[in-house]
C-alpha positions as CSV (number, residue, x, y, z in Angstrom):
1,M,0.0,-0.3,0.2
2,D,1.2,3.1,-1.2
3,R,2.1,4.9,2.3
4,E,2.3,8.6,0.9
5,L,-1.3,8.4,0.7
6,E,-1.4,9.2,4.4
7,K,0.7,12.3,4.0
8,M,-2.2,13.8,1.6
9,S,-4.2,16.6,3.0
10,L,-7.8,15.7,2.9
11,E,-8.4,18.1,-0.3
12,E,-6.0,16.3,-1.7
13,L,-7.8,12.7,-1.3
14,W,-10.9,13.8,-2.6
15,Q,-9.6,15.3,-5.7
16,L,-8.0,11.9,-6.3
17,F,-10.6,9.4,-4.6
18,P,-14.0,11.7,-5.8
19,I,-17.6,11.1,-5.0
20,F,-19.2,8.9,-7.9
21,L,-22.8,6.8,-7.8
22,V,-23.1,3.8,-10.4
23,E,-26.0,1.6,-11.2
24,H,-26.3,-0.8,-8.1
25,N,-23.7,-4.2,-8.8
26,R,-25.1,-7.3,-7.7
27,E,-21.5,-8.6,-7.2
28,W,-20.8,-6.6,-4.3
29,V,-22.7,-9.2,-2.0
30,H,-19.7,-11.2,-3.1
31,W,-17.4,-8.9,-3.1
32,Y,-18.6,-8.2,1.0
33,D,-17.5,-12.3,1.1
34,E,-14.8,-12.1,0.0
35,E,-13.1,-9.9,1.7
36,V,-15.1,-11.5,5.2
37,K,-13.1,-13.8,4.1
38,S,-10.0,-12.3,4.2
39,I,-10.7,-9.7,7.4
40,S,-11.6,-13.4,9.3
41,S,-8.4,-14.7,8.0
42,L,-6.4,-12.7,9.6
43,V,-7.8,-11.4,12.8
44,P,-8.5,-14.1,16.0
45,E,-12.5,-14.4,16.2
46,K,-11.9,-13.5,19.4
47,Y,-11.7,-10.3,18.8
48,I,-15.2,-10.3,16.1
49,T,-18.3,-10.1,17.0
50,R,-19.7,-8.5,14.3
51,I,-19.2,-8.1,10.6
52,S,-21.4,-6.6,8.8
53,H,-22.5,-5.2,5.3
54,I,-23.0,-1.9,5.6
55,G,-23.8,1.5,3.3
56,S,-25.1,1.2,0.0
57,T,-24.0,-1.1,-1.4
58,A,-25.2,-3.6,0.7
59,I,-29.5,-2.2,-0.4
60,P,-30.6,-3.1,-3.6
61,N,-31.7,-1.5,-6.5
62,I,-30.0,2.1,-5.0
63,Q,-26.9,3.8,-6.8
64,A,-24.2,3.7,-4.5
65,K,-20.0,4.3,-4.7
66,N,-18.6,1.8,-6.0
67,I,-17.1,1.3,-2.3
68,V,-18.1,-1.5,-0.2
69,D,-18.6,-0.5,3.8
70,I,-18.1,-3.2,6.1
71,L,-18.8,-2.5,9.9
72,L,-16.4,-5.0,12.5
73,E,-17.8,-5.2,15.7
74,V,-15.1,-5.7,18.7
75,P,-16.2,-6.5,22.4
76,S,-14.8,-3.2,23.6
77,E,-12.7,-1.1,23.4
78,K,-9.3,-2.9,24.3
79,E,-9.6,-4.8,21.3
80,L,-9.6,-1.3,18.6
81,E,-6.1,-0.5,18.4
82,P,-4.6,-4.2,17.9
83,V,-8.1,-5.3,15.0
84,K,-6.3,-2.1,13.2
85,N,-3.1,-3.2,13.4
86,I,-3.1,-5.9,12.1
87,L,-5.3,-4.8,9.4
88,V,-3.0,-2.0,8.7
89,E,0.1,-4.9,8.8
90,N,-1.9,-6.8,5.9
91,N,-1.8,-3.9,3.8
92,W,-5.2,-1.7,4.9
93,L,-4.4,2.1,5.5
94,C,-5.9,4.1,8.4
95,M,-7.5,6.8,7.5
96,S,-9.2,8.0,10.9
97,Q,-8.9,7.3,14.1
98,K,-10.9,8.4,17.1
99,A,-11.3,6.9,21.0
100,K,-13.9,4.3,19.8
101,R,-14.1,4.6,16.0
102,I,-11.3,3.7,13.4
103,S,-12.1,3.7,9.3
104,L,-9.5,2.0,7.7
105,N,-9.5,1.7,3.6
106,N,-8.4,-1.2,1.1
107,G,-8.0,-0.3,-2.5
108,Y,-6.7,3.2,-2.5
109,T,-3.8,3.6,-4.8
110,K,-1.3,6.4,-5.6
111,Q,-3.4,6.5,-9.3
112,G,-7.3,6.4,-7.9
113,F,-9.4,3.7,-7.2
114,A,-8.2,0.0,-7.8
115,D,-11.3,-1.9,-9.2
116,K,-12.8,-3.4,-5.8
117,V,-12.5,-1.0,-3.2
118,F,-13.3,-1.2,0.5
119,H,-14.3,0.8,3.9
120,L,-13.7,-0.7,6.9
121,H,-15.2,0.6,10.2
122,I,-13.9,-0.8,12.9
123,R,-16.5,-0.1,16.4
124,V,-17.4,-1.4,20.4
125,A,-20.0,-3.9,19.6
126,G,-23.3,-2.3,19.2
127,D,-22.4,1.2,18.1
128,N,-24.2,-0.3,15.0
129,D,-27.1,2.4,13.5
130,E,-25.9,1.8,9.5
131,I,-27.4,-1.6,10.2
132,Y,-30.8,-0.2,11.8
133,F,-30.2,2.1,8.7
134,R,-29.3,-0.7,6.1
135,D,-32.3,-3.0,7.1
136,Y,-35.4,-0.1,7.2
137,L,-34.1,1.0,3.1
138,I,-34.6,-2.9,2.1
139,E,-37.1,-3.1,3.7
140,N,-38.8,-0.3,2.9
141,S,-37.5,0.2,-0.8
142,S,-39.9,3.6,-1.3
143,I,-37.8,5.0,0.8
144,A,-34.2,3.7,0.1
145,K,-35.6,5.4,-3.7
146,E,-35.4,8.8,-1.8
147,Y,-32.3,8.2,-0.7
148,E,-30.8,7.4,-3.6
149,K,-32.9,10.7,-5.2
150,L,-30.8,12.9,-2.1
151,K,-27.3,11.0,-2.6
152,L,-28.1,11.9,-6.6
153,N,-28.6,15.4,-6.0
154,L,-26.2,15.6,-3.5
155,W,-23.2,14.2,-6.1
156,K,-21.8,16.9,-8.0
157,E,-21.9,19.5,-5.5
158,F,-20.2,17.5,-3.1
159,E,-17.8,15.7,-5.2
160,N,-14.3,16.2,-4.1
161,D,-15.9,17.1,-0.3
162,R,-16.9,13.5,1.4
163,D,-17.6,15.5,4.2
164,G,-19.8,18.1,3.2
165,Y,-21.5,15.3,1.3
166,T,-21.8,12.7,4.9
167,D,-23.5,15.9,6.1
168,A,-25.6,16.9,4.0
169,K,-27.1,13.3,4.0
170,S,-27.2,13.2,8.2
171,D,-30.5,14.6,8.4
172,F,-32.5,11.9,6.3
173,I,-30.2,8.9,7.9
174,R,-30.8,10.2,11.2
175,K,-33.9,10.2,10.5
176,Y,-34.7,6.7,9.1
177,T,-32.2,5.0,11.5
178,K,-34.6,6.8,14.9
179,I,-38.0,5.3,13.2
180,A,-35.5,1.8,12.6
181,R,-34.9,1.6,15.8
182,E,-38.7,2.5,17.5
183,K,-39.3,-0.8,14.6
184,Y,-36.2,-3.0,15.9
185,G,-36.0,-2.8,19.1
186,S,-32.3,-3.8,20.4
187,K,-32.1,-6.4,17.8
188,N,-30.6,-5.9,14.2
189,R,-31.9,-9.1,11.9
190,L,-29.7,-9.6,9.6
191,S,-26.1,-9.6,9.9
């Protein structure tokens, strides 16, 4: 992995890795399955509570960035750093780290995106609102289409501003995550 990417400013990274949406690709589920096998072969089972396919690539029939998002939940905060270290040693790039959240990327090169790109979100078990949002949109295709429309409207405006794009979607995501949490309670149907 090109470590120079870690030295780039956000603005440089956003230019190299712009937001773009593509039609839903049925292969995304296979990319996810293959990557979970790879991650599971690297990370000891005791560090993994659950691995889930999240983000728009997990929602059928809507356009998405051609990036598969994966949520890896660990039992407690003490597993965050060891899991990150294992993955960084195996070509994952740490792009952000906060007290209880770590984000890694795979498939970013100095030339731009590779053929398969992944974002891996490492969190403590239960920090998983994305699962509620995903499940709700899977069950409610009309809401999923509203989300797709919102993303399409934001795409060009925020093509080189990932934070702005994320922020502009946040009210919609919060609204339906709250509804989903009320509907599903403390259980998540899918993984």
